[in-house]
C-alpha positions in Angstrom: 96.1 -178.9 157.2 97.2 -176.4 159.9 94.9 -173.1 160.8 96.7 -170.5 160.1 97.0 -167.9 163.0 95.9 -163.8 162.7 98.4 -162.0 161.5 100.1 -159.9 164.4 100.6 -156.1 164.7 103.0 -154.3 162.2 106.5 -153.9 162.8 107.1 -150.8 164.2 108.8 -148.4 161.6 111.8 -146.8 162.6 113.5 -143.3 161.4 116.4 -144.8 159.4 119.2 -142.6 161.5 118.1 -144.1 164.7 117.6 -147.5 163.1 121.1 -147.8 162.1 122.1 -146.3 165.2 120.8 -148.9 167.4 122.1 -151.8 165.1 125.5 -150.6 165.6 125.8 -149.5 168.9 124.6 -152.8 170.1 126.7 -155.0 168.0 130.2 -155.1 169.6 142.6 -170.5 151.4 138.8 -171.4 151.5 136.1 -172.4 149.0 132.9 -173.5 150.7 130.4 -171.5 148.7 128.7 -168.0 149.0 129.3 -171.3 153.5 128.4 -162.5 180.4 124.8 -163.1 179.1 121.7 -161.2 180.3 118.8 -163.8 182.0 116.2 -161.7 179.6 115.9 -161.5 175.9 112.8 -159.7 174.8 111.9 -161.8 172.4 108.5 -164.0 172.6 108.6 -167.3 173.7 105.7 -169.5 173.2 103.8 -171.2 170.3 100.2 -169.8 169.3 97.9 -172.3 169.3 97.1 -172.2 165.4 99.2 -174.4 163.5 100.5 -177.0 166.4 100.4 -180.6 166.0 99.8 -183.3 168.2 103.4 -184.1 170.0 104.6 -180.4 169.8 106.1 -179.4 172.8 105.9 -175.3 174.0 105.2 -173.6 177.1 102.8 -171.4 176.6 100.1 -171.9 174.3 98.2 -168.5 173.9 101.0 -166.1 175.2 100.3 -162.1 173.9 102.1 -160.3 171.4 105.6 -160.3 172.4 105.3 -161.6 175.9 108.5 -163.1 177.0 107.8 -166.2 179.0 111.4 -166.6 180.0 111.7 -162.7 181.8 111.8 -164.8 185.1 113.9 -167.2 184.4 117.6 -167.7 183.9 119.6 -167.8 180.4 122.3 -170.6 181.0 124.1 -170.6 178.0 124.2 -171.1 174.3 123.9 -174.7 172.5 126.7 -175.1 169.3 125.0 -176.3 166.0 126.9 -178.8 165.1 128.5 -180.5 162.3 129.1 -176.9 160.5 133.0 -176.9 160.4 135.8 -174.8 162.7 136.0 -171.9 160.3 136.5 -168.6 162.2 133.3 -166.0 162.2 134.1 -162.6 161.2 137.6 -163.0 160.1 138.9 -162.4 156.6 140.1 -165.6 155.3 141.4 -166.8 151.3 142.5 -164.8 148.7 141.1 -163.6 145.6 138.2 -165.4 144.8 138.1 -167.9 147.6 138.5 -164.7 150.3 136.0 -165.4 152.7 134.6 -164.0 155.6 131.7 -165.2 157.7 129.4 -163.6 159.6 128.6 -164.7 163.0 124.4 -164.5 163.0 123.8 -165.8 166.2 124.7 -161.7 168.0 121.2 -160.4 166.2 119.0 -159.4 168.4 116.1 -156.8 168.4 118.8 -154.0 168.9 121.4 -155.5 166.6 119.4 -156.1 163.4 121.8 -154.1 160.7 125.3 -156.0 160.3 128.2 -153.3 160.6 130.6 -153.1 157.7 133.5 -155.1 159.7 131.2 -157.9 160.0 129.4 -158.2 157.0 130.2 -161.2 155.1 132.5 -161.5 152.5 132.8 -163.6 148.9 135.3 -162.6 147.1 138.1 -160.7 148.6 139.5 -157.2 147.0 141.4 -157.8 143.3 144.9 -157.6 144.0 145.7 -156.5 140.4 143.4 -153.5 141.1 144.5 -150.5 141.7 142.9 -148.1 144.1 144.7 -145.0 143.4 143.6 -144.7 139.9 140.6 -142.5 138.7 137.4 -145.0 138.9 135.0 -144.8 136.0 132.4 -147.1 134.2 132.3 -147.5 130.6 128.3 -147.4 129.2 128.7 -148.6 125.5 126.7 -151.3 123.3 123.6 -150.9 121.7 123.4 -147.4 122.1 123.7 -144.1 120.2 127.0 -142.7 121.8 129.5 -144.4 124.1 130.1 -142.5 127.2 132.2 -142.8 130.1 131.0 -142.4 133.6 132.6 -140.9 137.0 132.3 -141.1 140.5 131.5 -137.2 140.6 128.8 -138.1 137.7 127.5 -140.3 140.1 127.9 -138.9 143.9 125.6 -135.7 143.3 123.0 -138.6 142.8 123.6 -140.6 145.6 120.2 -141.2 148.1 119.6 -143.1 150.7 118.2 -146.9 149.9 117.2 -148.3 153.0 118.0 -151.5 154.8 118.1 -154.2 152.5 119.4 -158.3 153.4 122.0 -159.7 150.9 122.7 -163.6 151.0 125.2 -165.2 148.5 123.7 -168.3 146.9 125.7 -170.6 147.8 125.2 -170.0 151.7 125.7 -173.2 153.3 126.1 -175.4 156.4 129.6 -175.4 156.3 129.8 -172.0 156.7 127.8 -171.8 159.4 125.3 -170.0 156.9 127.4 -167.4 157.5 127.3 -165.8 154.0 124.2 -163.9 155.1 123.9 -160.3 156.4 121.7 -156.6 156.3 123.4 -153.0 156.1 122.0 -149.6 155.3 122.8 -148.8 151.5 123.2 -145.5 149.7 123.7 -145.0 145.8 122.3 -144.5 142.5 119.1 -146.2 141.0 120.7 -148.3 138.0 117.7 -147.3 135.4 118.6 -143.7 136.4 122.4 -144.0 135.2 121.2 -146.1 131.8 118.8 -142.7 131.1 121.9 -140.5 130.8 123.0 -142.4 127.3 120.2 -143.0 124.2 120.1 -146.6 123.8 119.1 -148.1 120.3 115.6 -149.5 120.1 116.9 -152.8 119.8 118.0 -152.9 123.3 116.6 -155.2 125.7 118.5 -155.1 128.8 121.6 -154.4 129.9 125.1 -156.3 131.1 126.7 -155.3 134.1 130.5 -156.4 134.6 133.1 -155.5 137.6 136.6 -155.8 137.8 137.3 -159.4 138.4 141.1 -160.2 137.9 143.1 -162.2 140.9 146.8 -163.0 140.5 145.9 -165.9 142.7 143.6 -168.8 140.7 140.9 -169.9 142.2 141.6 -173.6 144.4 140.1 -176.1 142.0 138.5 -174.2 139.5 136.1 -173.5 142.0 134.9 -169.9 141.3 135.1 -168.7 137.8 136.5 -165.6 136.6 134.6 -162.8 135.1 131.6 -161.4 137.2 128.8 -160.0 135.1 125.1 -160.5 134.8 122.6 -159.9 132.4 119.2 -157.9 133.3 116.1 -156.9 131.3 115.1 -153.4 131.7 111.6 -154.4 133.3 114.0 -156.4 136.3 115.7 -153.3 136.9 112.9 -151.3 137.4 110.8 -154.0 139.6 113.6 -154.7 141.7 115.0 -151.1 142.5 118.7 -152.1 141.5 120.9 -149.3 142.3 124.7 -148.2 142.6 126.1 -148.7 145.5 128.1 -146.2 146.7 127.5 -146.0 150.5 127.4 -148.7 153.4 126.2 -147.8 156.4 126.6 -144.4 156.5 130.0 -144.5 154.7 131.7 -145.0 151.8 131.4 -148.6 150.2 134.4 -150.9 151.8 137.1 -152.2 149.5 135.9 -155.7 150.6 132.4 -154.7 149.2 133.3 -153.2 146.1 134.7 -150.1 146.6 134.3 -147.2 144.9 130.8 -148.4 143.1 128.6 -152.2 142.9 125.5 -153.4 142.3 122.8 -153.7 144.7 119.5 -155.7 143.2 117.2 -155.7 146.0 115.7 -159.3 147.1 118.0 -161.1 144.3 121.3 -163.4 145.4 124.5 -162.1 145.8 125.7 -163.1 143.3 123.5 -160.5 140.8 125.4 -157.7 142.7 128.2 -156.9 140.8 131.1 -155.8 142.9 133.6 -153.3 141.4 131.5 -152.1 138.5 133.3 -150.8 135.5 131.5 -151.5 132.4 127.5 -151.3 131.3 126.8 -152.7 127.4 123.1 -152.5 126.5 122.1 -155.5 124.9 119.0 -157.3 123.4 117.4 -160.6 123.2 120.3 -162.5 121.4 123.1 -162.1 124.5 124.1 -165.4 125.7 124.4 -166.2 129.3 127.6 -165.1 130.7 129.9 -167.5 132.6 128.7 -166.2 135.9 124.8 -166.6 135.4 125.4 -170.4 134.1 128.2 -170.9 137.3 124.6 -170.0 139.4 121.9 -171.3 137.3 121.0 -174.3 139.8 121.5 -172.0 142.5 119.1 -169.0 141.6 116.2 -171.7 140.9 116.7 -171.7 137.2 115.5 -174.7 135.3 118.5 -176.1 133.3 121.3 -173.7 132.3 120.1 -171.4 129.5 122.1 -170.4 126.8 120.3 -167.1 126.3 120.6 -164.5 129.2 116.6 -163.4 128.3 115.4 -167.0 129.2 116.9 -166.9 132.8 114.5 -165.8 135.6 114.8 -163.0 138.1 117.3 -164.8 141.0 115.0 -163.7 143.7 116.0 -165.1 147.2 112.8 -167.4 148.1 110.9 -167.1 151.5 113.7 -168.7 153.7 114.2 -169.0 157.6 116.6 -170.7 159.8 117.5 -170.9 163.5 120.6 -168.7 164.9 121.2 -169.5 168.2 119.6 -172.2 171.0 119.3 -170.8 174.5 119.4 -173.1 177.3 117.4 -171.8 180.3 116.5 -172.5 183.9 113.0 -171.5 184.5 112.1 -172.0 187.9 113.1 -176.2 188.4 112.8 -176.9 185.1 115.2 -177.1 182.0 113.9 -175.7 179.0 115.4 -174.2 175.6 114.4 -171.3 173.0 115.4 -171.6 169.7 115.9 -167.8 168.3 115.7 -167.3 164.0 115.4 -165.1 161.6 112.7 -164.9 158.7 113.7 -163.3 155.4 113.2 -163.9 151.5 110.2 -164.0 149.6 107.8 -161.4 147.7 105.3 -160.6 150.5 105.4 -161.1 154.7 104.0 -164.3 155.9 102.7 -165.5 159.6 102.6 -169.0 158.6 106.2 -169.7 160.2 106.6 -173.1 162.0 109.5 -175.3 163.2 110.1 -179.0 163.9 112.6 -179.8 166.9 113.8 -183.4 166.7 111.0 -185.9 167.5 108.6 -182.8 168.0 106.1 -182.1 165.4 105.8 -179.1 163.5 104.4 -175.8 165.3 103.8 -172.3 164.6 106.7 -170.1 165.8 106.1 -166.6 167.5 107.4 -163.5 165.1 107.0 -160.7 166.9 106.8 -157.9 166.0 104.8 -159.8 162.8 107.0 -159.6 159.4 106.0 -156.7 157.8 108.3 -156.4 155.3 111.1 -158.6 153.2 114.0 -156.0 152.7 116.1 -157.5 155.2 115.3 -160.2 158.2 112.4 -160.4 161.0 113.2 -162.4 164.5 111.1 -165.2 165.5 111.3 -167.8 168.6 109.9 -170.5 169.9 109.9 -172.3 173.4 110.4 -176.0 174.1 110.8 -179.2 176.1 112.8 -181.9 174.7 111.3 -185.0 175.6 115.1 -186.8 175.9 118.7 -186.0 175.5 120.3 -186.5 172.2 120.7 -185.0 169.0 117.9 -183.0 167.7 117.4 -180.9 163.8 115.4 -178.2 163.6 113.3 -178.0 160.7 111.1 -174.9 159.4 108.5 -174.3 156.8 105.9 -172.1 156.0 102.6 -173.3 156.2 101.1 -172.1 152.9 101.7 -173.6 149.5 101.5 -170.8 147.4 104.8 -169.4 149.0 107.6 -170.5 146.9 110.1 -171.9 149.2 112.5 -174.6 147.6 115.2 -174.4 150.3 112.8 -174.9 153.1 111.2 -177.5 151.2 114.2 -179.2 150.6 115.6 -178.9 154.6 118.4 -176.9 153.4 118.4 -174.7 156.2 118.3 -177.3 158.9 120.5 -177.1 162.1 121.0 -179.3 164.5 122.2 -179.1 168.2 122.8 -181.8 171.0 120.8 -181.5 173.8 122.4 -182.6 177.3 120.0 -182.0 180.2 115.6 -182.3 180.0 
């Protein structure tokens, strides 16, 4: 078994406004699922000695934290990933349920970790049957003593910054460049605070949250089922810190992202984060699972398709990681390659990420600064010298069997590149 490396220094905590400003300043009919260069980039470049299998090939086995081993080199190009289709990045495509926008994750770096609103992924376009000029209200009903309608005027005074969070569509896939994944700063109202505005009956055990989901154009081939809704137990809402989002990156929620209000469940897949929320119904344990819950059961790691909502497990994003770009460098007389990627999901930080590049063995990568939180994502990098040209697969794993990582175990986030020079 690989030897675990000691945990590196903690990620520097940035003041919220400064963090957002840095991120924004630095960034300049499909149904594929929820799918002039600087010469030096300030990312760690070598693998630590611990966890490196025989055959792994790195430039340095003992570089200090955050040392840039390629600072004296020249970046020649970005090597494109193979077999991921010709879908354009960051362009609104399709209509209705099949509307998409895929974020270009290759742009992520230490100074651009937040995705601006125009580049944040979209899975389902703004409903063309929803009149944006109508006054908005949320009906709160079901197992309550008295039904209530909440207006935006009721919610806005309660809205506070909720921090930066990553969001991933559970159908994020290679066919869409894995571009249904983004991070933003959010503002809103804790859902538990909203629920406390009404008196629930003692039999209520949770709520069904629904959003406007009517489109004039049907989903091609029935790919997406109508009816955006999910049932949550009260303890799940409390544990996750779920909130009704009104703001995104310091601005009112954009239309494509749920204007005027959407649900956000930190750490859960995007299919649970209902957009255009207009209905909250208190329910008990007899509530059946919704069509949306059934549609996304396998993609949220459920056991089968439970008939009752109470039998659904939290749709947590398990620990995940993937490369976002492969850089070709000239270092002295050598050609080397740096793989830059992200680490996200999971319940707690890890220092056990390893990468395999083609026939090279698994080797520990540099996660620097170290991962100290799971709300967003953390950058990592690894420098390799392939032994021969050709197509190379890039696989990742967490060398800790105690950490759930189903998608990494299945090589779900595998990406491939063609190396032309070594």
